[in-house]
C-alpha positions as CSV (number, residue, x, y, z in Angstrom):
1,M,1.9,-13.3,-44.1
2,T,3.7,-11.2,-41.4
3,A,3.5,-12.4,-37.8
4,L,1.4,-9.4,-37.0
5,A,-1.4,-10.3,-39.8
6,A,-1.5,-13.8,-39.0
7,A,-1.6,-12.7,-35.1
8,T,-4.2,-10.0,-36.1
9,A,-6.0,-12.4,-38.5
10,L,-6.2,-15.0,-35.3
11,T,-7.4,-13.0,-32.9
12,G,-10.3,-11.3,-35.4
13,I,-9.6,-7.7,-35.2
14,G,-10.9,-6.6,-38.5
15,F,-12.0,-10.1,-40.0
16,A,-15.1,-11.3,-39.9
17,G,-15.9,-15.1,-38.4
18,A,-12.0,-15.2,-37.6
19,A,-12.8,-15.2,-33.6
20,D,-13.9,-18.9,-34.3
21,A,-11.3,-21.8,-33.6
22,A,-9.0,-22.1,-36.8
23,G,-8.6,-25.8,-36.5
24,P,-8.2,-28.2,-34.0
25,P,-7.2,-27.6,-30.2
26,V,-3.3,-26.9,-29.6
27,Y,-1.8,-29.5,-26.8
28,S,0.4,-27.8,-24.5
29,K,2.3,-29.8,-21.4
30,Y,3.0,-27.8,-18.2
31,A,5.2,-29.1,-15.3
32,V,3.2,-28.0,-12.2
33,S,4.5,-27.0,-8.5
34,G,3.3,-24.5,-5.8
35,T,1.6,-24.2,-2.2
36,T,-1.4,-23.8,-0.8
37,H,-2.3,-22.3,2.3
38,I,-4.9,-23.8,4.3
39,A,-6.6,-20.5,6.6
40,K,-8.1,-22.6,9.9
41,P,-5.0,-25.1,10.9
42,D,-2.6,-22.4,9.3
43,A,-1.0,-25.0,7.5
44,D,1.1,-24.7,4.2
45,L,1.0,-27.3,1.9
46,E,3.6,-28.3,-1.2
47,L,1.9,-29.0,-3.9
48,G,3.7,-30.9,-6.5
49,P,5.7,-32.0,-9.2
50,G,2.5,-32.4,-11.1
51,Q,1.1,-31.9,-15.0
52,F,-1.2,-29.6,-17.0
53,D,-2.0,-31.2,-19.9
54,M,-3.6,-28.5,-21.9
55,Y,-6.1,-27.7,-25.0
56,T,-5.9,-24.3,-26.2
57,L,-8.3,-23.3,-29.3
58,V,-6.5,-20.8,-31.4
59,G,-8.7,-17.5,-32.6
60,P,-10.8,-17.0,-29.1
61,Y,-7.8,-18.4,-27.5
62,T,-9.4,-20.2,-24.7
63,F,-8.7,-23.6,-23.0
64,Y,-9.8,-26.3,-21.6
65,G,-7.5,-28.8,-19.7
66,T,-7.2,-31.1,-16.6
67,V,-4.2,-30.4,-13.8
68,T,-2.6,-33.6,-12.2
69,L,-1.2,-33.3,-8.6
70,P,0.5,-35.9,-6.2
71,P,-1.4,-36.6,-2.7
72,V,0.1,-34.7,-0.2
73,E,0.6,-35.4,3.5
74,V,-0.1,-33.1,6.5
75,T,0.2,-33.6,10.3
76,R,-0.9,-31.1,12.5
77,S,-0.8,-31.4,16.3
78,V,-4.7,-30.5,17.4
79,P,-5.3,-29.8,20.7
80,G,-7.2,-32.4,22.5
81,L,-6.1,-34.9,20.5
82,G,-2.9,-34.7,19.6
83,K,-0.7,-35.2,16.5
84,V,-2.9,-36.1,13.5
85,S,-2.0,-37.2,10.0
86,G,-3.3,-37.9,7.0
87,T,-3.1,-37.4,2.7
88,I,-4.9,-34.9,0.6
89,T,-5.4,-35.4,-2.8
90,L,-7.1,-32.9,-4.5
91,G,-7.6,-33.7,-8.0
92,P,-7.5,-33.9,-11.0
93,G,-8.7,-30.7,-11.4
94,H,-10.5,-29.9,-14.8
95,A,-9.5,-26.5,-15.8
96,D,-11.0,-24.1,-18.4
97,G,-10.9,-20.2,-19.1
98,S,-9.2,-17.5,-21.6
99,V,-5.0,-17.5,-22.1
100,F,-5.5,-14.3,-24.2
101,G,-3.3,-11.2,-22.5
102,G,-2.8,-13.7,-19.4
103,F,-4.4,-16.3,-18.1
104,S,-7.5,-16.2,-16.5
105,G,-9.6,-19.5,-15.5
106,S,-11.2,-22.0,-13.3
107,A,-10.4,-25.2,-12.4
108,T,-12.9,-27.7,-10.2
109,W,-10.9,-29.8,-8.1
110,P,-12.8,-32.6,-6.1
111,V,-10.7,-33.4,-2.4
112,K,-10.2,-36.4,-0.4
113,L,-8.8,-37.3,2.8
114,S,-7.4,-40.6,3.7
115,D,-4.5,-42.6,5.8
116,V,-5.4,-40.5,8.4
117,R,-4.0,-40.9,11.6
118,V,-4.3,-39.9,15.5
119,N,-1.0,-39.8,17.7
120,G,0.5,-43.0,15.2
121,A,-2.6,-44.9,15.2
122,P,-4.9,-45.8,12.5
123,Y,-8.3,-43.6,12.2
124,D,-10.9,-45.4,10.1
125,V,-12.4,-42.6,7.5
126,G,-13.2,-44.5,4.9
127,E,-12.7,-44.6,1.6
128,A,-15.3,-41.9,0.5
129,C,-14.1,-39.4,3.4
130,G,-14.2,-35.8,1.3
131,T,-15.6,-32.5,0.3
132,A,-19.2,-32.9,-0.4
133,E,-18.7,-30.3,-3.9
134,P,-15.5,-30.0,-5.7
135,I,-14.2,-26.9,-4.6
136,T,-13.6,-23.9,-7.5
137,T,-10.3,-22.0,-8.0
138,E,-10.0,-19.0,-10.1
139,L,-7.1,-19.1,-11.7
140,A,-5.3,-15.6,-12.9
141,S,-1.5,-14.8,-13.9
142,D,-1.0,-11.6,-15.7
143,D,2.7,-12.6,-17.1
144,F,1.2,-16.1,-18.3
145,V,2.7,-16.9,-21.5
146,A,0.9,-20.0,-23.6
147,G,3.6,-22.2,-24.9
148,K,6.1,-20.9,-21.9
149,G,4.2,-21.1,-18.4
150,G,3.7,-18.5,-15.4
151,R,2.5,-18.3,-12.5
152,L,-1.1,-18.9,-11.6
153,T,-3.1,-17.6,-8.3
154,S,-6.3,-17.8,-6.2
155,T,-8.1,-17.6,-3.3
156,Y,-10.9,-20.3,-2.5
157,A,-13.4,-21.6,0.0
158,L,-12.5,-25.3,1.5
159,G,-16.2,-26.7,1.5
160,A,-17.8,-29.4,4.8
161,F,-16.3,-32.6,4.5
162,T,-18.8,-35.7,4.3
163,D,-18.5,-39.6,4.6
164,C,-15.6,-39.7,7.2
165,G,-16.9,-41.3,9.7
166,S,-17.4,-39.8,13.2
167,A,-14.4,-37.8,11.9
168,T,-16.6,-35.9,9.8
169,P,-17.6,-32.7,12.7
170,V,-13.8,-32.5,13.8
171,I,-12.1,-32.3,10.3
172,N,-14.3,-29.7,9.4
173,A,-14.1,-27.9,12.7
174,V,-10.3,-28.1,12.1
175,I,-10.1,-28.1,7.9
176,S,-13.1,-26.3,5.9
177,G,-13.2,-22.7,5.4
178,P,-12.8,-19.7,3.7
179,D,-9.3,-18.0,2.6
180,N,-7.4,-20.3,1.5
181,T,-4.9,-19.6,-1.0
182,L,-3.3,-21.7,-3.8
183,T,0.0,-20.4,-5.9
184,L,0.6,-22.9,-8.9
185,D,3.9,-22.3,-11.3
186,L,3.3,-23.7,-14.3
187,T,6.8,-24.6,-16.7
188,A,6.3,-25.8,-20.1
189,A,7.4,-29.8,-20.1
């Protein structure tokens, strides 16, 4: 069977039922690095190195998987408070979508905040401090190639934080909001 004939069979062109998965999912591992821009505090955070464990169903070329990124430390000057620092943990993110002709999918990420310090002094926000609901990023790429990688981009809203003690209203005032951006570079590992 030629490569063109195989691709035609797998994509379901001309064959009834060929859009169903042809066998078990194909596992791919990608190294992940990137950035996110949090709009309200005008902060850029470096992400990674991390990993995307992706499972692709051959035939429909749909995927599911998990994106794991390390925690990120951030320090900002907050008017009226001074120097505030903390650790943001994004994920792990659970992703699904399509890799037919690029990459189109979404990832759902829990967001946690820990190790908060105000002017160097620890500030207890508790162990459950995070967004009330996981954030959802709609990720897209026209140049993504399965097995090789590509650049994924998204714009997302960062919802309200809860369970952060007395810091909850301050955190929501300086962090939560729309128009945040995410860029992830995936490279086959």
